[in-house]
Biopython code that builds the backbone (N, CA, C, O; Angstrom):
import numpy as np
from Bio.PDB.StructureBuilder import StructureBuilder

atoms = [
    (1, "UNK", "N", (51.061, -58.768, 28.828)),
    (1, "UNK", "CA", (49.866, -59.136, 29.549)),
    (1, "UNK", "C", (48.219, -58.595, 28.675)),
    (1, "UNK", "O", (47.259, -59.348, 28.839)),
    (2, "UNK", "N", (48.088, -57.772, 28.113)),
    (2, "UNK", "CA", (47.153, -56.639, 27.623)),
    (2, "UNK", "C", (47.004, -58.076, 26.505)),
    (2, "UNK", "O", (45.931, -58.508, 26.083)),
    (3, "UNK", "N", (47.875, -58.432, 26.302)),
    (3, "UNK", "CA", (47.705, -58.912, 24.143)),
    (3, "UNK", "C", (46.497, -59.831, 24.817)),
    (3, "UNK", "O", (45.362, -59.939, 24.353)),
    (4, "UNK", "N", (47.012, -60.479, 26.039)),
    (4, "UNK", "CA", (46.097, -61.855, 26.604)),
    (4, "UNK", "C", (44.806, -61.383, 26.904)),
    (4, "UNK", "O", (43.835, -61.864, 26.320)),
    (5, "UNK", "N", (44.678, -60.452, 27.789)),
    (5, "UNK", "CA", (43.598, -60.164, 28.599)),
    (5, "UNK", "C", (42.780, -59.907, 27.416)),
    (5, "UNK", "O", (41.900, -60.756, 27.271)),
    (6, "UNK", "N", (42.807, -58.930, 26.468)),
    (6, "UNK", "CA", (42.217, -59.208, 24.550)),
    (6, "UNK", "C", (41.568, -59.779, 23.937)),
    (6, "UNK", "O", (40.416, -59.697, 23.513)),
    (7, "UNK", "N", (42.941, -60.875, 23.838)),
    (7, "UNK", "CA", (42.040, -62.319, 23.433)),
    (7, "UNK", "C", (41.221, -62.939, 24.358)),
    (7, "UNK", "O", (40.168, -63.462, 23.996)),
    (8, "UNK", "N", (41.590, -62.940, 25.530)),
    (8, "UNK", "CA", (40.410, -63.836, 26.412)),
    (8, "UNK", "C", (39.538, -63.036, 25.979)),
    (8, "UNK", "O", (38.762, -63.634, 25.234)),
    (9, "UNK", "N", (39.191, -61.497, 26.140)),
    (9, "UNK", "CA", (38.522, -60.734, 26.157)),
    (9, "UNK", "C", (37.452, -60.482, 24.979)),
    (9, "UNK", "O", (36.503, -59.731, 25.202)),
    (10, "UNK", "N", (37.609, -61.143, 23.653)),
    (10, "UNK", "CA", (37.366, -61.486, 22.754)),
    (10, "UNK", "C", (36.335, -62.921, 22.683)),
    (10, "UNK", "O", (35.122, -63.093, 22.571)),
    (11, "UNK", "N", (37.647, -63.903, 22.827)),
    (11, "UNK", "CA", (36.769, -64.665, 23.294)),
    (11, "UNK", "C", (35.318, -65.013, 24.100)),
    (11, "UNK", "O", (34.445, -65.874, 23.996)),
    (12, "UNK", "N", (35.514, -64.116, 24.760)),
    (12, "UNK", "CA", (34.342, -64.733, 25.870)),
    (12, "UNK", "C", (33.202, -64.082, 25.458)),
    (12, "UNK", "O", (32.127, -64.675, 25.544)),
    (13, "UNK", "N", (33.289, -62.328, 24.779)),
    (13, "UNK", "CA", (32.626, -61.710, 23.938)),
    (13, "UNK", "C", (31.896, -62.752, 22.712)),
    (13, "UNK", "O", (30.700, -62.709, 22.424)),
    (14, "UNK", "N", (32.762, -63.547, 22.172)),
    (14, "UNK", "CA", (32.174, -64.162, 20.921)),
    (14, "UNK", "C", (31.213, -65.251, 21.711)),
    (14, "UNK", "O", (30.065, -65.349, 21.276)),
    (15, "UNK", "N", (31.495, -65.873, 22.560)),
    (15, "UNK", "CA", (30.726, -66.903, 23.258)),
    (15, "UNK", "C", (29.798, -66.419, 23.359)),
    (15, "UNK", "O", (28.851, -66.782, 22.661)),
    (16, "UNK", "N", (29.646, -65.154, 24.485)),
    (16, "UNK", "CA", (28.373, -64.554, 24.945)),
    (16, "UNK", "C", (27.854, -64.259, 23.632)),
    (16, "UNK", "O", (26.698, -64.657, 23.487)),
    (17, "UNK", "N", (28.319, -63.728, 22.715)),
    (17, "UNK", "CA", (26.880, -63.414, 21.850)),
    (17, "UNK", "C", (26.499, -64.093, 20.953)),
    (17, "UNK", "O", (25.583, -63.838, 20.171)),
    (18, "UNK", "N", (27.857, -65.961, 21.029)),
    (18, "UNK", "CA", (26.891, -66.896, 19.684)),
    (18, "UNK", "C", (25.440, -67.110, 20.788)),
    (18, "UNK", "O", (24.237, -67.000, 20.554)),
    (19, "UNK", "N", (26.078, -67.402, 21.850)),
    (19, "UNK", "CA", (24.975, -67.960, 23.185)),
    (19, "UNK", "C", (23.848, -67.061, 23.203)),
    (19, "UNK", "O", (22.843, -67.748, 23.385)),
    (20, "UNK", "N", (23.443, -65.390, 23.059)),
    (20, "UNK", "CA", (22.742, -65.128, 22.884)),
    (20, "UNK", "C", (22.011, -65.224, 21.878)),
    (20, "UNK", "O", (20.793, -65.258, 22.054)),
    (21, "UNK", "N", (22.624, -65.303, 20.387)),
    (21, "UNK", "CA", (22.325, -65.377, 19.335)),
    (21, "UNK", "C", (21.320, -66.654, 19.386)),
    (21, "UNK", "O", (20.154, -66.547, 19.006)),
    (22, "UNK", "N", (22.014, -68.217, 20.028)),
    (22, "UNK", "CA", (20.994, -69.210, 19.706)),
    (22, "UNK", "C", (19.947, -69.382, 20.856)),
    (22, "UNK", "O", (19.078, -70.254, 20.885)),
    (23, "UNK", "N", (20.210, -68.206, 22.003)),
    (23, "UNK", "CA", (18.614, -68.380, 22.872)),
    (23, "UNK", "C", (18.184, -67.500, 21.989)),
    (23, "UNK", "O", (17.220, -68.160, 21.601)),
    (24, "UNK", "N", (18.138, -66.617, 21.419)),
    (24, "UNK", "CA", (17.164, -65.539, 20.325)),
    (24, "UNK", "C", (17.117, -66.864, 19.622)),
    (24, "UNK", "O", (16.825, -67.715, 20.463)),
    (25, "UNK", "N", (17.270, -67.359, 18.523)),
    (25, "UNK", "CA", (16.930, -68.311, 18.014)),
    (25, "UNK", "C", (15.819, -69.606, 18.131)),
    (25, "UNK", "O", (14.953, -70.038, 17.370)),
    (26, "UNK", "N", (16.476, -70.129, 19.968)),
    (26, "UNK", "CA", (15.268, -71.231, 20.428)),
    (26, "UNK", "C", (14.044, -70.606, 20.166)),
    (26, "UNK", "O", (13.216, -71.102, 19.403)),
    (27, "UNK", "N", (13.819, -69.141, 20.977)),
    (27, "UNK", "CA", (12.733, -68.516, 21.405)),
    (27, "UNK", "C", (11.788, -67.973, 19.603)),
    (27, "UNK", "O", (10.820, -68.544, 19.101)),
    (28, "UNK", "N", (12.251, -67.220, 19.268)),
    (28, "UNK", "CA", (11.652, -66.954, 18.109)),
    (28, "UNK", "C", (10.923, -68.434, 17.530)),
    (28, "UNK", "O", (9.843, -68.409, 16.940)),
    (29, "UNK", "N", (11.824, -69.952, 17.843)),
    (29, "UNK", "CA", (11.071, -71.154, 17.084)),
    (29, "UNK", "C", (9.816, -71.104, 18.310)),
    (29, "UNK", "O", (8.597, -71.138, 18.144)),
    (30, "UNK", "N", (10.642, -71.005, 19.641)),
    (30, "UNK", "CA", (9.391, -71.785, 19.985)),
    (30, "UNK", "C", (8.155, -70.652, 20.269)),
    (30, "UNK", "O", (7.442, -70.896, 21.242)),
    (31, "UNK", "N", (7.923, -69.703, 19.657)),
    (31, "UNK", "CA", (7.210, -68.405, 19.385)),
    (31, "UNK", "C", (6.430, -68.529, 18.048)),
    (31, "UNK", "O", (5.433, -67.885, 17.723)),
    (32, "UNK", "N", (7.047, -69.434, 17.377)),
    (32, "UNK", "CA", (5.990, -69.405, 16.123)),
    (32, "UNK", "C", (5.534, -71.381, 16.032)),
    (32, "UNK", "O", (4.703, -71.972, 15.343)),
    (33, "UNK", "N", (6.496, -71.861, 17.035)),
    (33, "UNK", "CA", (5.706, -73.410, 17.428)),
    (33, "UNK", "C", (4.392, -72.846, 18.208)),
    (33, "UNK", "O", (3.433, -73.584, 17.983)),
    (34, "UNK", "N", (4.174, -72.105, 18.786)),
    (34, "UNK", "CA", (2.816, -71.656, 19.776)),
    (34, "UNK", "C", (2.072, -70.675, 19.151)),
    (34, "UNK", "O", (0.904, -70.521, 19.507)),
    (35, "UNK", "N", (2.619, -69.880, 18.148)),
    (35, "UNK", "CA", (1.772, -69.397, 17.474)),
    (35, "UNK", "C", (1.162, -69.976, 16.411)),
    (35, "UNK", "O", (0.001, -69.575, 16.480)),
    (36, "UNK", "N", (1.262, -70.657, 15.506)),
    (36, "UNK", "CA", (0.715, -72.168, 14.435)),
    (36, "UNK", "C", (0.075, -72.785, 15.597)),
    (36, "UNK", "O", (-0.997, -73.295, 15.269)),
    (37, "UNK", "N", (0.370, -72.931, 16.930)),
    (37, "UNK", "CA", (-0.448, -74.337, 17.775)),
    (37, "UNK", "C", (-1.923, -72.647, 17.996)),
    (37, "UNK", "O", (-3.118, -72.937, 17.937)),
    (38, "UNK", "N", (-1.670, -71.763, 18.126)),
    (38, "UNK", "CA", (-3.004, -70.544, 19.119)),
    (38, "UNK", "C", (-3.438, -70.702, 17.811)),
    (38, "UNK", "O", (-4.304, -71.576, 17.857)),
    (39, "UNK", "N", (-3.262, -70.233, 16.409)),
    (39, "UNK", "CA", (-3.921, -70.417, 14.633)),
    (39, "UNK", "C", (-4.705, -71.565, 15.011)),
    (39, "UNK", "O", (-5.919, -71.417, 14.869)),
    (40, "UNK", "N", (-4.286, -72.735, 15.483)),
    (40, "UNK", "CA", (-5.139, -74.160, 15.074)),
    (40, "UNK", "C", (-6.378, -74.152, 15.743)),
    (40, "UNK", "O", (-7.469, -74.492, 15.284)),
    (41, "UNK", "N", (-6.078, -73.678, 17.014)),
    (41, "UNK", "CA", (-6.736, -73.409, 18.280)),
    (41, "UNK", "C", (-8.367, -72.460, 17.860)),
    (41, "UNK", "O", (-9.523, -72.787, 18.130)),
    (42, "UNK", "N", (-7.930, -71.423, 17.238)),
    (42, "UNK", "CA", (-8.683, -70.387, 16.052)),
    (42, "UNK", "C", (-9.421, -71.223, 15.751)),
    (42, "UNK", "O", (-10.415, -71.504, 16.422)),
    (43, "UNK", "N", (-8.899, -72.137, 14.046)),
    (43, "UNK", "CA", (-9.448, -72.461, 13.363)),
    (43, "UNK", "C", (-10.449, -73.430, 13.863)),
    (43, "UNK", "O", (-11.562, -73.501, 13.341)),
    (44, "UNK", "N", (-10.159, -74.040, 14.674)),
    (44, "UNK", "CA", (-10.931, -75.458, 15.049)),
    (44, "UNK", "C", (-12.210, -74.889, 16.181)),
    (44, "UNK", "O", (-13.088, -75.732, 16.360)),
    (45, "UNK", "N", (-12.343, -73.915, 16.741)),
    (45, "UNK", "CA", (-13.728, -72.680, 17.134)),
    (45, "UNK", "C", (-14.369, -72.320, 16.113)),
    (45, "UNK", "O", (-15.589, -72.471, 16.046)),
    (46, "UNK", "N", (-13.505, -71.675, 14.947)),
    (46, "UNK", "CA", (-14.353, -71.102, 14.069)),
    (46, "UNK", "C", (-14.750, -72.623, 13.451)),
    (46, "UNK", "O", (-14.809, -72.389, 12.243)),
    (47, "UNK", "N", (-14.908, -73.369, 13.544)),
    (47, "UNK", "CA", (-15.218, -74.816, 12.700)),
    (47, "UNK", "C", (-16.145, -75.362, 13.788)),
    (47, "UNK", "O", (-16.671, -76.457, 13.591)),
    (48, "UNK", "N", (-16.443, -74.554, 15.151)),
    (48, "UNK", "CA", (-17.383, -75.435, 16.121)),
    (48, "UNK", "C", (-18.465, -74.208, 15.484)),
    (48, "UNK", "O", (-19.580, -74.681, 15.264)),
    (49, "UNK", "N", (-18.346, -72.841, 15.178)),
    (49, "UNK", "CA", (-19.199, -72.247, 15.126)),
    (49, "UNK", "C", (-19.804, -72.121, 14.264)),
    (49, "UNK", "O", (-20.918, -71.640, 14.473)),
    (50, "UNK", "N", (-19.487, -72.421, 13.035)),
    (50, "UNK", "CA", (-20.272, -72.987, 11.773)),
    (50, "UNK", "C", (-21.224, -73.846, 11.610)),
    (50, "UNK", "O", (-22.203, -73.694, 10.879)),
    (51, "UNK", "N", (-20.837, -75.281, 12.647)),
    (51, "UNK", "CA", (-21.416, -75.941, 12.545)),
    (51, "UNK", "C", (-22.545, -75.834, 13.527)),
    (51, "UNK", "O", (-23.613, -76.437, 13.426)),
    (52, "UNK", "N", (-22.048, -74.621, 14.936)),
    (52, "UNK", "CA", (-23.528, -74.826, 15.995)),
    (52, "UNK", "C", (-24.756, -73.201, 14.508)),
    (52, "UNK", "O", (-25.928, -73.107, 14.143)),
    (53, "UNK", "N", (-23.834, -72.625, 14.324)),
    (53, "UNK", "CA", (-25.008, -71.713, 12.848)),
    (53, "UNK", "C", (-25.420, -72.947, 12.360)),
    (53, "UNK", "O", (-26.587, -72.936, 12.751)),
    (54, "UNK", "N", (-25.243, -74.229, 11.654)),
    (54, "UNK", "CA", (-25.819, -74.686, 10.486)),
    (54, "UNK", "C", (-27.234, -75.333, 11.652)),
    (54, "UNK", "O", (-28.407, -74.964, 11.693)),
    (55, "UNK", "N", (-26.608, -76.261, 12.376)),
    (55, "UNK", "CA", (-27.474, -76.848, 13.542)),
    (55, "UNK", "C", (-28.866, -76.141, 14.161)),
    (55, "UNK", "O", (-30.000, -76.560, 14.391)),
    (56, "UNK", "N", (-28.211, -74.896, 14.305)),
    (56, "UNK", "CA", (-28.998, -73.293, 14.669)),
    (56, "UNK", "C", (-30.140, -73.339, 13.551)),
    (56, "UNK", "O", (-31.334, -73.196, 13.814)),
    (57, "UNK", "N", (-29.643, -73.548, 12.319)),
    (57, "UNK", "CA", (-30.635, -72.760, 11.073)),
    (57, "UNK", "C", (-31.485, -73.814, 11.451)),
    (57, "UNK", "O", (-32.607, -73.638, 11.926)),
    (58, "UNK", "N", (-30.981, -74.870, 11.255)),
    (58, "UNK", "CA", (-31.862, -76.344, 10.743)),
    (58, "UNK", "C", (-32.341, -76.926, 11.670)),
    (58, "UNK", "O", (-32.700, -78.089, 11.481)),
    (59, "UNK", "N", (-32.497, -76.367, 12.877)),
    (59, "UNK", "CA", (-33.565, -76.224, 14.112)),
    (59, "UNK", "C", (-35.108, -75.006, 13.723)),
    (59, "UNK", "O", (-36.294, -75.249, 13.500)),
    (60, "UNK", "N", (-34.507, -74.020, 13.781)),
    (60, "UNK", "CA", (-35.359, -72.608, 13.297)),
    (60, "UNK", "C", (-36.150, -73.257, 12.089)),
    (60, "UNK", "O", (-37.067, -72.518, 11.732)),
    (61, "UNK", "N", (-36.069, -74.270, 11.457)),
    (61, "UNK", "CA", (-36.858, -74.642, 10.089)),
    (61, "UNK", "C", (-37.572, -75.463, 10.026)),
    (61, "UNK", "O", (-38.348, -75.586, 9.079)),
    (62, "UNK", "N", (-37.492, -76.570, 11.401)),
    (62, "UNK", "CA", (-38.128, -77.220, 11.301)),
    (62, "UNK", "C", (-39.172, -76.778, 12.404)),
    (62, "UNK", "O", (-39.034, -76.062, 13.395)),
    (63, "UNK", "N", (-40.695, -77.717, 11.690)),
    (63, "UNK", "CA", (-41.768, -77.422, 11.933)),
    (63, "UNK", "C", (-42.427, -77.658, 13.624)),
    (63, "UNK", "O", (-42.841, -78.775, 13.933)),
    (64, "UNK", "N", (-42.460, -76.713, 14.450)),
    (64, "UNK", "CA", (-43.024, -77.064, 15.798)),
    (64, "UNK", "C", (-41.790, -76.442, 16.465)),
    (64, "UNK", "O", (-42.224, -75.978, 17.520)),
    (65, "UNK", "N", (-40.752, -76.248, 16.406)),
    (65, "UNK", "CA", (-39.528, -76.236, 16.658)),
    (65, "UNK", "C", (-39.655, -75.399, 18.192)),
    (65, "UNK", "O", (-39.136, -75.849, 19.213)),
    (66, "UNK", "N", (-40.548, -73.928, 18.143)),
    (66, "UNK", "CA", (-40.886, -73.479, 19.435)),
    (66, "UNK", "C", (-41.470, -74.203, 20.148)),
    (66, "UNK", "O", (-40.838, -74.617, 21.120)),
    (67, "UNK", "N", (-42.683, -74.587, 20.001)),
    (67, "UNK", "CA", (-43.698, -75.755, 20.740)),
    (67, "UNK", "C", (-42.867, -76.320, 22.009)),
    (67, "UNK", "O", (-42.911, -76.244, 23.237)),
    (68, "UNK", "N", (-41.764, -77.182, 20.593)),
    (68, "UNK", "CA", (-41.127, -78.104, 21.637)),
    (68, "UNK", "C", (-40.121, -77.831, 22.623)),
    (68, "UNK", "O", (-39.597, -78.597, 23.432)),
    (69, "UNK", "N", (-39.909, -76.378, 22.377)),
    (69, "UNK", "CA", (-38.350, -75.503, 23.136)),
    (69, "UNK", "C", (-38.752, -76.037, 24.395)),
    (69, "UNK", "O", (-37.845, -76.750, 24.824)),
    (70, "UNK", "N", (-40.107, -75.978, 25.469)),
    (70, "UNK", "CA", (-40.327, -75.445, 26.519)),
    (70, "UNK", "C", (-41.388, -77.058, 26.960)),
    (70, "UNK", "O", (-42.141, -77.144, 27.930)),
    (71, "UNK", "N", (-41.160, -78.010, 26.060)),
    (71, "UNK", "CA", (-41.476, -79.457, 26.362)),
    (71, "UNK", "C", (-39.960, -80.215, 26.554)),
    (71, "UNK", "O", (-39.845, -81.000, 27.495)),
    (72, "UNK", "N", (-39.409, -80.099, 26.126)),
    (72, "UNK", "CA", (-37.710, -80.501, 25.990)),
    (72, "UNK", "C", (-37.115, -79.947, 27.668)),
    (72, "UNK", "O", (-36.727, -80.777, 28.490)),
    (73, "UNK", "N", (-37.133, -78.534, 27.947)),
    (73, "UNK", "CA", (-37.365, -78.407, 29.137)),
    (73, "UNK", "C", (-37.786, -79.173, 30.581)),
    (73, "UNK", "O", (-37.091, -79.440, 31.562)),
    (74, "UNK", "N", (-39.065, -79.391, 30.331)),
    (74, "UNK", "CA", (-39.985, -79.758, 30.915)),
    (74, "UNK", "C", (-39.305, -81.379, 31.085)),
    (74, "UNK", "O", (-39.147, -81.935, 32.171)),
    (75, "UNK", "N", (-39.058, -81.792, 30.142)),
    (75, "UNK", "CA", (-38.568, -83.875, 29.952)),
    (75, "UNK", "C", (-37.415, -83.653, 30.804)),
    (75, "UNK", "O", (-37.286, -84.313, 31.835)),
    (76, "UNK", "N", (-36.455, -82.660, 30.411)),
    (76, "UNK", "CA", (-34.909, -83.226, 31.391)),
    (76, "UNK", "C", (-35.203, -82.174, 32.615)),
    (76, "UNK", "O", (-34.465, -81.206, 32.430)),
    (77, "UNK", "N", (-35.805, -82.035, 33.509)),
    (77, "UNK", "CA", (-36.787, -81.798, 34.041)),
    (77, "UNK", "C", (-35.958, -82.856, 35.421)),
    (77, "UNK", "O", (-35.428, -82.513, 36.478)),
    (78, "UNK", "N", (-36.166, -84.197, 34.796)),
    (78, "UNK", "CA", (-36.686, -84.954, 36.077)),
    (78, "UNK", "C", (-35.052, -86.087, 35.610)),
    (78, "UNK", "O", (-34.688, -87.082, 36.237)),
    (79, "UNK", "N", (-34.530, -85.622, 34.648)),
    (79, "UNK", "CA", (-33.408, -86.479, 34.182)),
    (79, "UNK", "C", (-32.115, -86.313, 34.377)),
    (79, "UNK", "O", (-31.471, -85.392, 33.874)),
    (80, "UNK", "N", (-31.386, -87.693, 35.542)),
    (80, "UNK", "CA", (-30.686, -87.939, 35.965)),
    (80, "UNK", "C", (-29.220, -87.101, 34.974)),
    (80, "UNK", "O", (-29.039, -87.211, 33.761)),
    (81, "UNK", "N", (-28.287, -86.235, 36.047)),
    (81, "UNK", "CA", (-27.341, -85.551, 34.605)),
    (81, "UNK", "C", (-27.492, -84.659, 34.742)),
    (81, "UNK", "O", (-26.538, -84.022, 35.190)),
    (82, "UNK", "N", (-28.961, -83.822, 34.435)),
    (82, "UNK", "CA", (-29.223, -82.375, 33.702)),
    (82, "UNK", "C", (-29.325, -81.021, 35.147)),
    (82, "UNK", "O", (-29.387, -79.794, 35.068)),
    (83, "UNK", "N", (-29.299, -82.111, 36.566)),
    (83, "UNK", "CA", (-29.196, -80.819, 37.608)),
    (83, "UNK", "C", (-30.756, -81.249, 37.868)),
    (83, "UNK", "O", (-30.996, -81.270, 39.075)),
    (84, "UNK", "N", (-31.810, -81.577, 37.100)),
    (84, "UNK", "CA", (-32.829, -81.447, 37.664)),
    (84, "UNK", "C", (-33.720, -82.762, 38.289)),
    (84, "UNK", "O", (-34.883, -82.657, 38.679)),
    (85, "UNK", "N", (-32.747, -84.302, 38.302)),
    (85, "UNK", "CA", (-33.182, -85.181, 39.101)),
    (85, "UNK", "C", (-33.835, -85.151, 40.632)),
    (85, "UNK", "O", (-33.035, -84.907, 41.535)),
    (86, "UNK", "N", (-34.861, -85.320, 40.900)),
    (86, "UNK", "CA", (-35.135, -85.145, 42.229)),
    (86, "UNK", "C", (-35.234, -86.524, 42.814)),
    (86, "UNK", "O", (-36.409, -86.879, 42.723)),
    (87, "UNK", "N", (-34.777, -87.096, 43.162)),
    (87, "UNK", "CA", (-35.224, -88.528, 44.179)),
    (87, "UNK", "C", (-35.954, -88.352, 44.878)),
    (87, "UNK", "O", (-35.672, -87.346, 45.529)),
    (88, "UNK", "N", (-37.275, -89.005, 45.309)),
    (88, "UNK", "CA", (-38.305, -89.131, 46.611)),
    (88, "UNK", "C", (-38.661, -90.050, 46.113)),
    (88, "UNK", "O", (-38.694, -90.514, 44.973)),
    (89, "UNK", "N", (-39.189, -90.540, 47.891)),
    (89, "UNK", "CA", (-39.628, -91.613, 48.023)),
    (89, "UNK", "C", (-40.839, -91.841, 47.766)),
    (89, "UNK", "O", (-41.720, -91.005, 47.968)),
    (90, "UNK", "N", (-41.097, -93.282, 47.173)),
    (90, "UNK", "CA", (-43.118, -93.237, 46.608)),
    (90, "UNK", "C", (-43.834, -93.336, 47.919)),
    (90, "UNK", "O", (-43.364, -93.673, 49.006)),
    (91, "UNK", "N", (-45.204, -92.939, 47.583)),
    (91, "UNK", "CA", (-45.415, -92.702, 49.711)),
    (91, "UNK", "C", (-46.774, -93.863, 49.852)),
    (91, "UNK", "O", (-47.543, -93.868, 50.813)),
    (92, "UNK", "N", (-46.862, -94.829, 48.651)),
    (92, "UNK", "CA", (-47.142, -96.286, 48.923)),
    (92, "UNK", "C", (-46.364, -97.041, 49.810)),
    (92, "UNK", "O", (-46.993, -97.724, 50.619)),
    (93, "UNK", "N", (-44.779, -97.086, 49.857)),
    (93, "UNK", "CA", (-44.193, -97.574, 50.523)),
    (93, "UNK", "C", (-43.572, -98.422, 49.552)),
    (93, "UNK", "O", (-42.604, -98.943, 50.106)),
    (94, "UNK", "N", (-43.696, -98.910, 48.049)),
    (94, "UNK", "CA", (-43.339, -99.512, 47.074)),
    (94, "UNK", "C", (-42.174, -99.701, 47.025)),
    (94, "UNK", "O", (-41.819, -100.764, 46.514)),
    (95, "UNK", "N", (-41.131, -98.758, 47.529)),
    (95, "UNK", "CA", (-39.817, -98.663, 47.020)),
    (95, "UNK", "C", (-38.453, -99.518, 47.586)),
    (95, "UNK", "O", (-39.034, -100.163, 48.459)),
    (96, "UNK", "N", (-37.353, -99.859, 47.657)),
    (96, "UNK", "CA", (-36.558, -100.009, 48.238)),
    (96, "UNK", "C", (-36.568, -100.974, 49.394)),
    (96, "UNK", "O", (-36.375, -102.115, 49.813)),
    (97, "UNK", "N", (-37.001, -99.467, 49.665)),
    (97, "UNK", "CA", (-36.963, -100.235, 51.981)),
    (97, "UNK", "C", (-38.301, -100.922, 52.114)),
    (97, "UNK", "O", (-38.489, -101.429, 53.220)),
    (98, "UNK", "N", (-39.352, -101.059, 51.155)),
    (98, "UNK", "CA", (-40.291, -101.254, 51.319)),
    (98, "UNK", "C", (-40.154, -103.487, 51.343)),
    (98, "UNK", "O", (-40.431, -104.420, 52.096)),
    (99, "UNK", "N", (-39.728, -103.317, 50.373)),
    (99, "UNK", "CA", (-39.448, -105.305, 49.510)),
    (99, "UNK", "C", (-38.434, -105.821, 50.667)),
    (99, "UNK", "O", (-38.357, -107.038, 50.838)),
    (100, "UNK", "N", (-37.369, -104.634, 51.758)),
    (100, "UNK", "CA", (-36.679, -105.019, 52.250)),
    (100, "UNK", "C", (-36.959, -104.994, 53.741)),
    (100, "UNK", "O", (-36.048, -105.156, 54.553)),
    (101, "UNK", "N", (-37.911, -104.840, 54.014)),
    (101, "UNK", "CA", (-39.383, -105.300, 55.012)),
    (101, "UNK", "C", (-39.804, -106.477, 55.171)),
    (101, "UNK", "O", (-39.803, -107.207, 56.163)),
    (102, "UNK", "N", (-40.246, -106.656, 53.907)),
    (102, "UNK", "CA", (-41.012, -107.838, 53.862)),
    (102, "UNK", "C", (-40.034, -109.707, 54.165)),
    (102, "UNK", "O", (-40.680, -110.754, 54.130)),
]
sb = StructureBuilder()
sb.init_structure("model")
sb.init_model(0)
sb.init_chain("A")
sb.init_seg("    ")
for serial, (resi, resn, name, xyz) in enumerate(atoms, 1):
    if name == "N":
        sb.init_residue(resn, " ", resi, " ")
    sb.init_atom(name, np.array(xyz, "f"), 0.0, 1.0, " ", f" {name:<3s}", serial, name[0])
structure = sb.get_structure()
């Protein structure tokens, strides 16, 4: 009976050891894939930083760039989608409700 128990113990130990080994291999593979994906994301963000710096230096080299900055803010103040658009009724009453009253 002792021989049967040790063989069962040996088989169970080998099975568990191989299961743990395969689990660690899968974990290592998954972490390598994750690492590659994170490196891709970081490389992409570095590419965007380079492009942003290029456009920034181009904008600074343009004549009158400083004077146009304030006018751009004033121009976008009423543009829909920028958060500065204000809808107001006209004082003359020529809006859509005035056309409906006619």
